[in-house]
C-alpha positions in Angstrom: -10.5 1.6 0.8 -14.0 0.1 1.9 -16.5 1.9 4.0 -16.0 -0.8 6.5 -12.5 -0.2 6.7 -13.0 3.7 6.9 -15.1 3.1 9.9 -12.7 0.9 11.5 -9.8 2.8 11.2 -11.8 6.3 12.3 -12.7 4.1 15.6 -9.1 2.9 16.2 -7.9 6.5 15.6 -10.2 7.9 18.1 -9.0 5.2 20.6 -12.4 3.5 20.9 -13.7 -0.1 21.4 -16.5 -1.5 19.2 -18.5 -1.5 22.6 -17.4 2.4 22.8 -19.0 3.3 19.4 -22.1 1.2 20.2 -22.4 3.1 23.6 -22.2 6.4 21.9 -24.7 5.1 19.3 -27.2 3.4 21.2 -26.9 0.4 19.0 -25.7 -3.2 20.3 -22.2 -3.8 19.9 -22.8 -7.1 17.5 -24.8 -4.4 15.0 -21.6 -2.1 15.1 -19.4 -5.0 14.5 -21.3 -6.4 11.4 -21.2 -3.2 10.2 -17.4 -3.3 10.3 -17.3 -6.5 9.1 -18.9 -6.0 6.1 -22.7 -6.3 6.8 -25.3 -4.6 4.9 -26.5 -2.1 7.0 -29.4 0.5 6.4 -28.3 4.3 5.6 -29.6 4.9 9.3 -27.3 2.9 10.9 -24.3 4.2 8.6 -25.1 7.7 9.7 -25.7 6.7 13.3 -22.4 4.9 13.4 -20.8 8.0 11.7 -22.2 10.4 14.1 -21.0 8.1 17.1 -17.4 8.4 15.3 -17.6 12.3 15.0 -17.8 11.9 11.2 -20.1 12.7 8.4 -21.3 10.6 5.3 -20.8 12.1 2.2 -21.5 11.2 -1.6 -18.7 12.5 -3.7 -19.1 13.0 -7.5 -17.2 10.4 -9.6 -15.1 12.9 -11.3 -13.8 14.8 -8.4 -13.3 11.2 -6.4 -9.5 11.2 -7.1 -8.9 14.6 -6.0 -10.8 14.3 -2.6 -8.6 10.9 -2.3 -5.4 13.1 -2.9 -6.6 15.9 -0.5 -7.6 12.9 2.2 -4.1 11.4 1.9 -2.4 14.9 2.2 -1.2 15.3 -1.6 -2.6 18.7 -2.4 -0.2 18.7 -5.2 -1.8 15.8 -6.7 -5.3 17.2 -6.6 -5.1 18.8 -10.2 -7.0 21.7 -10.8 -7.5 22.9 -7.3 -6.6 26.4 -6.4 -5.2 27.7 -3.1 -8.2 26.8 -1.3 -8.3 22.7 -1.9 -11.7 22.5 -0.9 -13.4 25.3 -2.6 -15.6 24.1 -5.4 -14.4 20.5 -5.0 -17.9 18.9 -4.5 -19.7 21.2 -7.3 -20.5 24.1 -4.5 -18.9 27.4 -5.8 -19.4 28.9 -2.3 
């Protein structure tokens, strides 16, 4: 799933319009609309939009990508090699 689709799905899950997100972030609606349509936003714009959607951007190591995707889909059994706390150590932090 593309990043643009993730923004759109998150916005809809929160029952927000593009205008609502724009107002929450201080950007204009057209700027947010371009983000959802696949524009080429700056990192600050992506972070600002994520904050407006009560979310955070995160880099996921490629070797952990499938395990993260499985967890996000609720397929905990599919996330191979994870212990009782499926998030523990997932991103390389052993805390």
